[in-house]
DSSP file (Angstrom, degrees, kcal/mol; ACC not computed):
  #  RESIDUE AA STRUCTURE BP1 BP2  ACC     N-H-->O    O-->H-N    N-H-->O    O-->H-N    TCO  KAPPA ALPHA  PHI   PSI    X-CA   Y-CA   Z-CA
    1    1 A X              0   0    0      0, 0.0     2,-0.2     0, 0.0     0, 0.0   0.000 360.0 360.0 360.0 129.1   32.1   -2.7   -3.1
    2    2 A X        -     0   0    0      1,-0.1     2,-0.1     3,-0.0     3,-0.1  -0.589 360.0-105.7 -87.3 150.4   29.0   -2.0   -5.1
    3    3 A X        -     0   0    0     -2,-0.2     3,-0.1     1,-0.1    -1,-0.1  -0.433  42.5 -99.6 -70.3 146.4   25.6   -3.2   -4.0
    4    4 A X        -     0   0    0      1,-0.1    -1,-0.1    -2,-0.1     2,-0.0  -0.340  50.1 -90.1 -63.5 150.2   24.3   -6.2   -6.0
    5    5 A X        -     0   0    0      1,-0.1    -1,-0.1    -3,-0.1     2,-0.0  -0.346  48.0-107.7 -63.6 138.9   21.7   -5.2   -8.6
    6    6 A X        -     0   0    0      1,-0.1    -1,-0.1     2,-0.1   110,-0.0  -0.334   9.5-142.8 -67.1 146.9   18.2   -5.2   -7.4
    7    7 A X  S    S+     0   0    0     89,-0.1     2,-0.5     2,-0.0    -1,-0.1   0.493  85.6  78.8 -84.0  -5.0   15.8   -7.9   -8.5
    8    8 A X  S    S-     0   0    0     87,-0.1     2,-1.2   107,-0.1    87,-0.2  -0.901  75.0-144.1-107.6 131.4   13.1   -5.2   -8.6
    9    9 A X     >  -     0   0    0     85,-2.1     4,-2.7    -2,-0.5     5,-0.2  -0.765  18.3-174.6 -92.7  92.7   12.8   -2.8  -11.5
   10   10 A X  H  > S+     0   0    0     -2,-1.2     4,-2.3     1,-0.2    -1,-0.2   0.811  79.8  54.5 -64.2 -30.4   11.7    0.3   -9.5
   11   11 A X  H  > S+     0   0    0      2,-0.2     4,-2.5     1,-0.2    -1,-0.2   0.945 112.3  42.7 -67.5 -46.2   11.2    2.4  -12.7
   12   12 A X  H  > S+     0   0    0      2,-0.2     4,-2.6     1,-0.2    -2,-0.2   0.910 114.7  51.0 -64.2 -42.0    8.8   -0.2  -14.2
   13   13 A X  H  X S+     0   0    0     -4,-2.7     4,-2.6     2,-0.2    -1,-0.2   0.905 111.0  48.8 -62.0 -41.6    7.1   -0.7  -10.9
   14   14 A X  H  X S+     0   0    0     -4,-2.3     4,-2.8    -5,-0.2     5,-0.2   0.937 111.7  48.4 -63.7 -47.1    6.6    3.1  -10.5
   15   15 A X  H  X S+     0   0    0     -4,-2.5     4,-2.3     2,-0.2    -2,-0.2   0.918 112.6  49.0 -59.6 -43.9    5.2    3.4  -14.1
   16   16 A X  H  X S+     0   0    0     -4,-2.6     4,-2.4    77,-0.2    -2,-0.2   0.941 112.7  47.0 -60.1 -48.9    2.8    0.5  -13.5
   17   17 A X  H  X S+     0   0    0     -4,-2.6     4,-2.9     1,-0.2     5,-0.3   0.904 110.7  51.8 -62.7 -42.5    1.6    2.0  -10.2
   18   18 A X  H  X S+     0   0    0     -4,-2.8     4,-2.4     1,-0.2    -1,-0.2   0.927 111.1  48.6 -59.3 -44.6    1.1    5.5  -11.7
   19   19 A X  H  X S+     0   0    0     -4,-2.3     4,-2.1    -5,-0.2    -2,-0.2   0.922 114.7  44.2 -60.9 -46.0   -0.9    3.9  -14.5
   20   20 A X  H  X S+     0   0    0     -4,-2.4     4,-2.5     2,-0.2    -2,-0.2   0.879 114.0  48.9 -70.2 -38.8   -3.1    1.9  -12.1
   21   21 A X  H  X S+     0   0    0     -4,-2.9     4,-2.7     2,-0.2    -1,-0.2   0.893 110.2  52.8 -67.1 -38.7   -3.6    4.8   -9.6
   22   22 A X  H  X S+     0   0    0     -4,-2.4     4,-1.5    -5,-0.3    -2,-0.2   0.935 112.0  44.6 -60.9 -47.9   -4.5    7.1  -12.6
   23   23 A X  H  X S+     0   0    0     -4,-2.1     4,-1.4     1,-0.2    -2,-0.2   0.931 113.9  50.7 -59.7 -46.8   -7.2    4.6  -13.7
   24   24 A X  H  X S+     0   0    0     -4,-2.5     4,-1.1     1,-0.2     3,-0.4   0.904 105.9  54.7 -59.6 -44.5   -8.4    4.1  -10.2
   25   25 A X  H  < S+     0   0    0     -4,-2.7     3,-0.4     1,-0.2    -1,-0.2   0.871 106.3  52.1 -59.9 -38.1   -8.7    7.9   -9.6
   26   26 A X  H  < S+     0   0    0     -4,-1.5     3,-0.5     1,-0.2    -1,-0.2   0.837 110.9  48.1 -66.7 -32.1  -11.0    8.2  -12.6
   27   27 A X  H  < S+     0   0    0     -4,-1.4    -1,-0.2    -3,-0.4    -2,-0.2   0.628 118.3  39.6 -83.2 -14.6  -13.2    5.4  -11.3
   28   28 A X    ><  +     0   0    0     -4,-1.1     3,-0.9    -3,-0.4   109,-0.3  -0.402  64.8 143.4-133.0  57.2  -13.5    6.9   -7.8
   29   29 A X  T 3  S+     0   0    0     -3,-0.5    -1,-0.1     1,-0.2    -2,-0.1   0.714  71.7  51.7 -72.6 -18.9  -13.8   10.7   -8.2
   30   30 A X  T 3  S+     0   0    0     -3,-0.1     2,-0.3     2,-0.1    -1,-0.2   0.393  89.8  89.8-102.9   3.9  -16.3   11.1   -5.3
   31   31 A X    <   -     0   0    0     -3,-0.9     2,-0.6    17,-0.0   106,-0.5  -0.745  69.0-135.2-100.8 150.8  -14.4    9.3   -2.5
   32   32 A X  E     -a  137   0A   0     -2,-0.3    16,-3.1   104,-0.1    17,-0.3  -0.917  22.9-150.2-107.4 115.8  -11.9   11.0   -0.1
   33   33 A X  E     +aB 138  47A   0    104,-3.3   106,-2.4    -2,-0.6    14,-0.3  -0.641  22.5 177.0 -93.9 140.6   -8.8    8.8    0.3
   34   34 A X  E     +     0   0A   0     12,-2.0   109,-1.4    -2,-0.3     2,-0.3   0.559  64.2  25.4-114.2 -14.0   -6.7    8.8    3.4
   35   35 A X  E     -aB 143  46A   0     11,-1.2    11,-1.6   107,-0.2     2,-0.4  -0.991  43.4-171.2-157.9 146.3   -4.1    6.1    2.6
   36   36 A X  E     +aB 144  45A   0    107,-2.2   109,-2.1    -2,-0.3     2,-0.3  -0.997  22.6 175.3-128.6 134.3   -2.1    4.3    0.0
   37   37 A X  E     -aB 145  44A   0      7,-2.2     7,-2.5    -2,-0.4     2,-0.6  -0.994  31.7-138.5-139.5 148.2    0.1    1.3    0.8
   38   38 A X  E     -aB 146  43A   0    107,-1.8   109,-2.4    -2,-0.3     2,-0.5  -0.946  26.4-175.8 -98.0 120.8    2.2   -1.3   -0.9
   39   39 A X  E >   -aB 147  42A   0      3,-2.5     3,-2.5    -2,-0.6     2,-0.5  -0.935  62.3 -53.5-122.8 103.4    1.4   -4.6    0.9
   40   40 A X  T 3  S-     0   0    0    107,-0.7   107,-0.0    -2,-0.5    49,-0.0  -0.540 123.1 -24.1  59.9-115.3    3.6   -7.4   -0.5
   41   41 A X  T 3  S+     0   0    0     -2,-0.5    48,-2.9    -3,-0.1     2,-0.3   0.356 118.7 105.4-102.8   4.8    2.8   -7.1   -4.2
   42   42 A X  E <   -BC  39  88A   0     -3,-2.5    -3,-2.5    46,-0.2     2,-0.5  -0.665  60.6-145.8 -92.4 138.1   -0.6   -5.5   -3.7
   43   43 A X  E     -BC  38  87A   0     44,-2.9    43,-1.5    -2,-0.3    44,-0.9  -0.890  28.3-170.9 -96.0 130.3   -1.4   -1.8   -4.2
   44   44 A X  E     +BC  37  84A   0     -7,-2.5    -7,-2.2    -2,-0.5     2,-0.3  -0.959  16.1 173.1-131.3 140.1   -4.0   -0.7   -1.7
   45   45 A X  E     -BC  36  83A   0     38,-1.1    38,-1.1    -2,-0.4     2,-0.3  -0.973   7.0-169.6-136.3 153.1   -6.1    2.4   -1.1
   46   46 A X  E     -B   35   0A   0    -11,-1.6   -12,-2.0    -2,-0.3   -11,-1.2  -0.997   7.9-149.6-143.7 150.0   -8.8    3.2    1.3
   47   47 A X  E  >  -B   33   0A   0     -2,-0.3     4,-2.5   -14,-0.3   -14,-0.3  -0.752  27.9-117.9-112.8 159.4  -11.3    6.1    1.5
   48   48 A X  H  > S+     0   0    0    -16,-3.1     4,-2.3    -2,-0.3     5,-0.2   0.894 115.7  54.6 -59.0 -41.2  -13.0    7.7    4.5
   49   49 A X  H  > S+     0   0    0    -17,-0.3     4,-1.4     1,-0.2    -1,-0.2   0.928 111.1  42.8 -61.9 -46.5  -16.4    6.6    3.1
   50   50 A X  H  > S+     0   0    0      1,-0.2     4,-2.3     2,-0.2    -1,-0.2   0.866 111.4  55.5 -70.1 -35.2  -15.4    2.9    2.9
   51   51 A X  H  X S+     0   0    0     -4,-2.5     4,-3.2     1,-0.2     5,-0.2   0.918 103.9  54.3 -62.5 -41.3  -13.7    3.0    6.3
   52   52 A X  H  X S+     0   0    0     -4,-2.3     4,-2.3     1,-0.2    -1,-0.2   0.901 109.4  48.2 -59.1 -40.3  -16.9    4.3    7.9
   53   53 A X  H  X S+     0   0    0     -4,-1.4     4,-2.4     2,-0.2    -1,-0.2   0.924 113.0  47.7 -64.5 -44.3  -18.7    1.3    6.5
   54   54 A X  H  X S+     0   0    0     -4,-2.3     4,-2.9     2,-0.2     5,-0.2   0.931 112.3  48.9 -62.5 -46.1  -16.1   -1.1    7.7
   55   55 A X  H  X S+     0   0    0     -4,-3.2     4,-2.9     1,-0.2     5,-0.2   0.924 111.2  49.5 -60.9 -45.5  -16.0    0.4   11.2
   56   56 A X  H  X S+     0   0    0     -4,-2.3     4,-2.1    -5,-0.2    -1,-0.2   0.917 112.5  48.4 -60.4 -43.4  -19.8    0.2   11.4
   57   57 A X  H  X S+     0   0    0     -4,-2.4     4,-2.5     2,-0.2     5,-0.2   0.942 113.8  45.7 -61.2 -49.2  -19.8   -3.4   10.3
   58   58 A X  H  X>S+     0   0    0     -4,-2.9     4,-3.3     1,-0.2     5,-1.2   0.894 112.3  50.8 -63.6 -40.7  -17.0   -4.3   12.8
   59   59 A X  H  <5S+     0   0    0     -4,-2.9     4,-0.4    -5,-0.2    -1,-0.2   0.890 114.1  45.5 -64.7 -37.7  -18.7   -2.5   15.7
   60   60 A X  H  <5S+     0   0    0     -4,-2.1    -2,-0.2    -5,-0.2    -1,-0.2   0.874 121.6  36.8 -70.8 -38.4  -22.0   -4.3   14.9
   61   61 A X  H  <5S+     0   0    0     -4,-2.5    -2,-0.2    -5,-0.2    -3,-0.2   0.893 137.3  13.8 -83.0 -41.8  -20.3   -7.7   14.5
   62   62 A X  T  <5S-     0   0    0     -4,-3.3    -3,-0.2    -5,-0.2    -2,-0.1   0.692  77.0-153.9-111.6 -25.4  -17.6   -7.6   17.2
   63   63 A X      < +     0   0    0     -5,-1.2    -4,-0.2    -4,-0.4    -3,-0.1   0.368  68.6  99.7  71.1  -6.5  -18.6   -4.6   19.4
   64   64 A X        +     0   0    0     -6,-0.3     2,-1.4     1,-0.2     3,-0.4   0.394  48.6  94.9 -98.2   5.6  -15.0   -4.0   20.5
   65   65 A X        +     0   0    0      1,-0.2    -1,-0.2    -7,-0.1    -6,-0.1  -0.499  52.2 108.0 -94.3  67.1  -14.1   -1.2   18.1
   66   66 A X        +     0   0    0     -2,-1.4     2,-0.3    -7,-0.0    -1,-0.2   0.360  54.5  79.8-126.1   1.9  -14.9    1.6   20.5
   67   67 A X  S  > S-     0   0    0     -3,-0.4     4,-2.6     1,-0.1     5,-0.3  -0.811  81.3-119.9-109.1 155.5  -11.5    3.0   21.6
   68   68 A X  H  > S+     0   0    0     -2,-0.3     4,-2.7     1,-0.2     5,-0.2   0.904 114.6  52.0 -55.1 -42.5   -9.4    5.5   19.6
   69   69 A X  H  > S+     0   0    0      2,-0.2     4,-2.6     1,-0.2    -1,-0.2   0.926 110.7  45.4 -63.4 -46.5   -6.6    2.9   19.5
   70   70 A X  H  > S+     0   0    0      2,-0.2     4,-2.3     1,-0.2    -1,-0.2   0.910 115.5  47.3 -63.9 -42.5   -8.7    0.1   18.2
   71   71 A X  H  X S+     0   0    0     -4,-2.6     4,-2.4     2,-0.2    -2,-0.2   0.911 112.7  49.4 -65.7 -42.5  -10.3    2.4   15.6
   72   72 A X  H  X S+     0   0    0     -4,-2.7     4,-1.6    -5,-0.3    -2,-0.2   0.907 110.4  50.3 -62.9 -43.4   -7.0    3.7   14.5
   73   73 A X  H  X S+     0   0    0     -4,-2.6     4,-0.9     1,-0.2    -2,-0.2   0.917 111.9  48.0 -61.0 -43.9   -5.5    0.2   14.2
   74   74 A X  H >< S+     0   0    0     -4,-2.3     3,-0.7     1,-0.2     6,-0.2   0.911 109.1  53.6 -62.9 -42.7   -8.5   -0.9   12.0
   75   75 A X  H 3< S+     0   0    0     -4,-2.4    -1,-0.2     1,-0.2    -2,-0.2   0.833 112.5  44.1 -62.6 -33.1   -8.1    2.2    9.9
   76   76 A X  H 3< S+     0   0    0     -4,-1.6     2,-0.9    -5,-0.1    -1,-0.2   0.568  87.2 103.4 -88.8 -10.4   -4.5    1.5    9.2
   77   77 A X    X<  -     0   0    0     -4,-0.9     3,-2.4    -3,-0.7     4,-0.2  -0.629  54.6-163.3 -82.4 104.1   -4.9   -2.3    8.5
   78   78 A X  G >  S+     0   0    0     -2,-0.9     3,-1.4     1,-0.3    -1,-0.2   0.754  85.6  70.2 -59.3 -24.8   -4.7   -2.8    4.8
   79   79 A X  G 3  S+     0   0    0      1,-0.3    -1,-0.3    -3,-0.1     5,-0.1   0.714 102.7  44.5 -64.6 -19.4   -6.2   -6.2    5.2
   80   80 A X  G <  S+     0   0    0     -3,-2.4    -1,-0.3    -6,-0.2     2,-0.2   0.297  88.8 116.6-105.1   7.1   -9.5   -4.4    6.1
   81   81 A X    X   -     0   0    0     -3,-1.4     3,-1.2    -4,-0.2   -35,-0.1  -0.537  66.2-135.8 -79.0 142.3   -9.3   -1.9    3.3
   82   82 A X  T 3  S+     0   0    0      1,-0.3   -36,-0.1    -2,-0.2    -1,-0.1   0.856 104.7  42.0 -62.5 -36.5  -12.0   -1.9    0.6
   83   83 A X  E >  S+C   45   0A   0    -38,-1.1     3,-1.2   -36,-0.0   -38,-1.1  -0.179  74.8 149.1-110.5  40.3   -9.4   -1.5   -2.2
   84   84 A X  E <  S+C   44   0A   0     -3,-1.2   -40,-0.2     1,-0.3   -41,-0.0  -0.633  79.6   8.2 -69.6 122.5   -6.7   -3.9   -0.9
   85   85 A X  E 3  S+     0   0A   0    -42,-0.7    -1,-0.3    -2,-0.5   -41,-0.2   0.861  72.0 156.2  74.4  35.7   -5.1   -5.1   -4.1
   86   86 A X  E <  S+     0   0A   0    -43,-1.5     2,-0.3    -3,-1.2   -42,-0.1   0.747  83.2   7.6 -63.6 -19.4   -6.9   -2.8   -6.6
   87   87 A X  E    S-C   43   0A   0    -44,-0.9   -44,-2.9    -4,-0.2     2,-0.4  -0.967  77.3-148.7-151.6 160.1   -3.8   -3.7   -8.6
   88   88 A X  E     -C   42   0A   0     -2,-0.3   -46,-0.2   -46,-0.2     2,-0.1  -0.993  13.2-128.9-140.2 132.4   -0.9   -6.1   -8.2
   89   89 A X        +     0   0    0    -48,-2.9     2,-0.3    -2,-0.4   -48,-0.1  -0.461  35.3 166.9 -68.7 145.7    2.7   -6.1   -9.1
   90   90 A X    > > -     0   0    0     -2,-0.1     5,-2.3     6,-0.0     3,-1.2  -0.848  53.7 -77.3-145.0-173.7    4.0   -9.1  -11.0
   91   91 A X  G > 5S+     0   0    0      1,-0.3     3,-1.6    -2,-0.3    -2,-0.0   0.875 126.5  57.3 -58.1 -38.5    7.1  -10.1  -13.0
   92   92 A X  G 3 5S+     0   0    0      1,-0.3    -1,-0.3     2,-0.1    -3,-0.0   0.746 107.8  48.3 -67.6 -21.2    5.9   -8.2  -16.1
   93   93 A X  G < 5S-     0   0    0     -3,-1.2    -1,-0.3     2,-0.1   -77,-0.2   0.344 131.0 -91.5 -98.8   6.7    5.7   -5.0  -14.0
   94   94 A X  T < 5S+     0   0    0     -3,-1.6   -85,-2.1    -4,-0.3     2,-0.3   0.614  80.6 136.5 101.3  14.0    9.2   -5.5  -12.5
   95   95 A X      < -     0   0    0     -5,-2.3     2,-0.6   -87,-0.2    -1,-0.3  -0.737  41.2-152.3 -99.3 142.5    8.4   -7.4   -9.3
   96   96 A X     >  -     0   0    0     -2,-0.3     4,-2.3     1,-0.2     5,-0.1  -0.912   8.9-174.8-114.0 104.6   10.3  -10.5   -8.0
   97   97 A X  H  > S+     0   0    0     -2,-0.6     4,-2.9     1,-0.2     5,-0.2   0.875  87.1  56.1 -65.7 -36.2    8.1  -12.8   -6.0
   98   98 A X  H  > S+     0   0    0      2,-0.2     4,-1.9     1,-0.2    -1,-0.2   0.932 109.7  45.1 -59.6 -45.3   11.1  -15.0   -5.1
   99   99 A X  H  > S+     0   0    0      2,-0.2     4,-2.1     1,-0.2    17,-0.3   0.886 112.6  51.4 -67.4 -38.4   12.9  -12.0   -3.7
  100  100 A X  H  X S+     0   0    0     -4,-2.3     4,-3.0     1,-0.2    -2,-0.2   0.932 108.0  52.2 -62.5 -44.6    9.8  -10.9   -1.8
  101  101 A X  H  X S+     0   0    0     -4,-2.9     4,-1.9     1,-0.2    -2,-0.2   0.877 107.7  52.1 -60.7 -37.7    9.5  -14.4   -0.3
  102  102 A X  H  < S+     0   0    0     -4,-1.9     4,-0.4     2,-0.2    -1,-0.2   0.934 112.1  46.5 -61.6 -45.0   13.1  -14.2    0.9
  103  103 A X  H >< S+     0   0    0     -4,-2.1     3,-1.4     1,-0.2    -2,-0.2   0.935 110.7  52.8 -59.1 -48.4   12.3  -10.9    2.5
  104  104 A X  H 3< S+     0   0    0     -4,-3.0    -1,-0.2     1,-0.3    -2,-0.2   0.844 108.6  48.8 -60.8 -36.8    9.1  -12.2    4.1
  105  105 A X  T 3< S+     0   0    0     -4,-1.9    -1,-0.3    -5,-0.2    -2,-0.2   0.410  96.8  88.6 -89.2   3.1   10.7  -15.2    5.7
  106  106 A X  S <  S-     0   0    0     -3,-1.4    -3,-0.0    -4,-0.4     2,-0.0  -0.428  86.7 -88.2 -92.1 172.6   13.6  -13.3    7.3
  107  107 A X     >  -     0   0    0     -2,-0.1     4,-2.2     1,-0.1     3,-0.2  -0.264  41.9-100.2 -76.8 169.2   13.7  -11.6   10.7
  108  108 A X  H  > S+     0   0    0      1,-0.2     4,-1.2     2,-0.2    -1,-0.1   0.856 120.8  57.0 -59.1 -38.2   12.5   -8.0   11.3
  109  109 A X  H >> S+     0   0    0      1,-0.2     3,-0.6     2,-0.2     4,-0.6   0.938 110.0  43.8 -59.2 -48.7   16.1   -6.7   11.3
  110  110 A X  H >> S+     0   0    0      1,-0.2     3,-1.3    -3,-0.2     4,-0.7   0.889 107.4  61.2 -62.5 -40.3   16.8   -8.1    7.8
  111  111 A X  H 3< S+     0   0    0     -4,-2.2     3,-0.4     1,-0.3    -1,-0.2   0.779  94.1  64.0 -61.3 -26.9   13.4   -6.9    6.6
  112  112 A X  H << S+     0   0    0     -4,-1.2    -1,-0.3    -3,-0.6    -2,-0.2   0.813 118.5  22.8 -66.5 -29.3   14.3   -3.3    7.3
  113  113 A X  H << S+     0   0    0     -3,-1.3    -1,-0.2    -4,-0.6    -2,-0.2   0.208  90.4 130.4-125.5  15.0   17.1   -3.2    4.7
  114  114 A X  S  X S-     0   0    0     -4,-0.7     4,-2.7    -3,-0.4     5,-0.3  -0.172  72.5-107.4 -66.5 164.3   16.2   -6.0    2.3
  115  115 A X  H  > S+     0   0    0      1,-0.2     4,-2.6     2,-0.2     5,-0.2   0.907 123.3  51.9 -56.5 -43.2   16.2   -5.5   -1.5
  116  116 A X  H  > S+     0   0    0    -17,-0.3     4,-3.0     2,-0.2     5,-0.3   0.952 110.0  47.9 -58.8 -50.9   12.4   -5.6   -1.3
  117  117 A X  H  > S+     0   0    0      1,-0.2     4,-2.3     2,-0.2    -2,-0.2   0.935 115.1  44.2 -58.0 -49.9   12.2   -3.0    1.5
  118  118 A X  H  X S+     0   0    0     -4,-2.7     4,-1.8     1,-0.2    -1,-0.2   0.904 115.4  48.8 -63.0 -41.3   14.6   -0.6   -0.3
  119  119 A X  H  X S+     0   0    0     -4,-2.6     4,-2.2    -5,-0.3    -2,-0.2   0.921 112.9  45.1 -67.3 -44.5   12.9   -1.1   -3.7
  120  120 A X  H  X S+     0   0    0     -4,-3.0     4,-2.5     2,-0.2    -1,-0.2   0.870 111.1  53.9 -70.0 -34.8    9.4   -0.5   -2.4
  121  121 A X  H  X S+     0   0    0     -4,-2.3     4,-2.4    -5,-0.3    -1,-0.2   0.896 109.2  49.9 -61.5 -38.8   10.5    2.5   -0.4
  122  122 A X  H  X S+     0   0    0     -4,-1.8     4,-2.8     2,-0.2    -2,-0.2   0.903 109.0  50.9 -66.0 -42.4   12.0    3.9   -3.6
  123  123 A X  H  X S+     0   0    0     -4,-2.2     4,-2.7     2,-0.2    -2,-0.2   0.931 110.6  49.1 -61.4 -45.0    8.7    3.2   -5.5
  124  124 A X  H  X S+     0   0    0     -4,-2.5     4,-2.5     2,-0.2    -2,-0.2   0.937 111.9  48.9 -58.9 -46.6    6.7    5.1   -2.8
  125  125 A X  H  X S+     0   0    0     -4,-2.4     4,-2.3     1,-0.2    -2,-0.2   0.923 112.0  49.1 -58.8 -45.6    9.2    8.0   -3.0
  126  126 A X  H  X S+     0   0    0     -4,-2.8     4,-1.9     1,-0.2    -1,-0.2   0.900 110.5  50.7 -60.9 -42.2    8.9    8.0   -6.8
  127  127 A X  H  X>S+     0   0    0     -4,-2.7     4,-0.9     2,-0.2     5,-0.7   0.913 109.8  49.5 -64.6 -42.3    5.1    8.0   -6.6
  128  128 A X  H ><5S+     0   0    0     -4,-2.5     3,-0.7     1,-0.2    -1,-0.2   0.928 113.3  46.8 -61.4 -44.5    5.0   10.9   -4.1
  129  129 A X  H 3<5S+     0   0    0     -4,-2.3    -1,-0.2     1,-0.2    -2,-0.2   0.813 104.2  63.2 -66.7 -30.1    7.4   12.9   -6.4
  130  130 A X  H 3<5S-     0   0    0     -4,-1.9    -1,-0.2    -5,-0.2    -2,-0.2   0.750  98.9-133.0 -69.9 -23.9    5.3   12.1   -9.5
  131  131 A X  T X<5 +     0   0    0     -4,-0.9     3,-1.8    -3,-0.7     4,-0.3   0.516  63.9 133.5  83.1   4.7    2.2   13.9   -8.2
  132  132 A X  G > < +     0   0    0     -5,-0.7     3,-1.7     1,-0.3     4,-0.3   0.816  64.1  62.8 -60.5 -30.7   -0.1   11.0   -9.1
  133  133 A X  G >  S+     0   0    0     -6,-0.5     3,-1.4     1,-0.3    -1,-0.3   0.714  87.0  73.2 -68.8 -17.5   -1.8   11.1   -5.7
  134  134 A X  G <  S+     0   0    0     -3,-1.8    -1,-0.3     1,-0.3    -2,-0.2   0.650  83.6  68.8 -69.0 -13.5   -3.0   14.6   -6.6
  135  135 A X  G <  S+     0   0    0     -3,-1.7     2,-0.3    -4,-0.3    -1,-0.3   0.701  93.0  73.5 -74.8 -19.4   -5.5   12.9   -9.0
  136  136 A X  S <  S-     0   0    0     -3,-1.4     2,-0.6    -4,-0.3  -107,-0.1  -0.656  91.6-115.8 -92.5 148.9   -7.3   11.5   -5.9
  137  137 A X  E     -a   32   0A   0   -106,-0.5  -104,-3.3  -109,-0.3     2,-0.3  -0.780  52.0-171.4 -76.7 122.8   -9.5   13.5   -3.6
  138  138 A X  E     -a   33   0A   0     -2,-0.6  -104,-0.2  -106,-0.3     2,-0.1  -0.833  26.9-115.7-125.3 156.0   -7.4   13.2   -0.4
  139  139 A X  E >   -     0   0A   0   -106,-2.4     3,-1.4    -2,-0.3  -106,-0.1  -0.397  39.3-108.5 -74.7 164.0   -7.6   14.0    3.3
  140  140 A X  E 3  S+     0   0A   0      1,-0.3    -1,-0.1    -2,-0.1  -106,-0.0   0.806 121.3  46.8 -64.4 -28.6   -5.2   16.6    4.7
  141  141 A X  E 3  S+     0   0A   0      2,-0.0    -1,-0.3  -106,-0.0  -107,-0.1   0.001  80.7 153.9-105.2  29.4   -3.3   13.8    6.4
  142  142 A X  E <   -     0   0A   0     -3,-1.4     2,-0.3  -109,-0.1  -107,-0.2  -0.268  23.3-167.0 -54.6 139.2   -3.2   11.4    3.4
  143  143 A X  E     -a   35   0A   0   -109,-1.4  -107,-2.2     2,-0.0     2,-0.4  -0.942  19.1-159.4-132.1 155.9   -0.2    9.0    3.6
  144  144 A X  E     +a   36   0A   0     -2,-0.3     2,-0.3  -109,-0.2  -107,-0.2  -0.998  33.7 133.3-132.2 129.1    1.6    6.6    1.3
  145  145 A X  E     -a   37   0A   0   -109,-2.1  -107,-1.8    -2,-0.4     2,-0.4  -0.884  49.5-105.5-154.4-177.2    3.8    3.9    2.7
  146  146 A X  E     -a   38   0A   0     -2,-0.3     2,-0.3  -109,-0.2  -107,-0.2  -0.966  32.0-159.2-119.8 145.8    4.7    0.2    2.5
  147  147 A X  E     -a   39   0A   0   -109,-2.4  -107,-0.7    -2,-0.4     2,-0.4  -0.877  22.9-110.2-121.8 154.8    3.5   -2.2    5.2
  148  148 A X        -     0   0    0     -2,-0.3     2,-0.5  -109,-0.1  -109,-0.1  -0.715  36.7-123.8 -81.5 131.4    4.8   -5.6    6.2
  149  149 A X        -     0   0    0     -2,-0.4     2,-0.5   -71,-0.0    -1,-0.0  -0.650  27.5-167.7 -80.1 123.2    2.3   -8.3    5.3
  150  150 A X              0   0    0     -2,-0.5    -1,-0.0     1,-0.1    -2,-0.0  -0.953 360.0 360.0-114.3 125.1    1.2  -10.3    8.3
  151  151 A X              0   0    0     -2,-0.5    -1,-0.1     0, 0.0    -2,-0.0   0.439 360.0 360.0 -94.6 360.0   -0.7  -13.6    7.8
């Protein structure tokens, strides 16, 4: 039995992301980036410089960001990234919001193997292979992944 055709066009999504990351890299040549994530339909990046500003703000406002674990959690949370949604997938770039919504409303087990999960993992893999992240100034431990969006 063959798998049903994906509702996501991973080639178009990859091309779109490469184009947007390329533009972004030209606009931010002096920042050092530590992470790229796909969060729902959002493309997200964050830099060490912007994270330091966020951490300082949170420590001043809330005071509780003083353990390695809390700081690490904040650093990985795309919702606190300066460049959350610097670009966004839509239907014209090969994204299916209906299919994403189905993924989002299912349980964690389903989410691991949904069409959305497999498709976005493929886009991440394609981006890594493309070398587009080499256009950014990156930390040694730079990562690219997809995250589950939590409201």
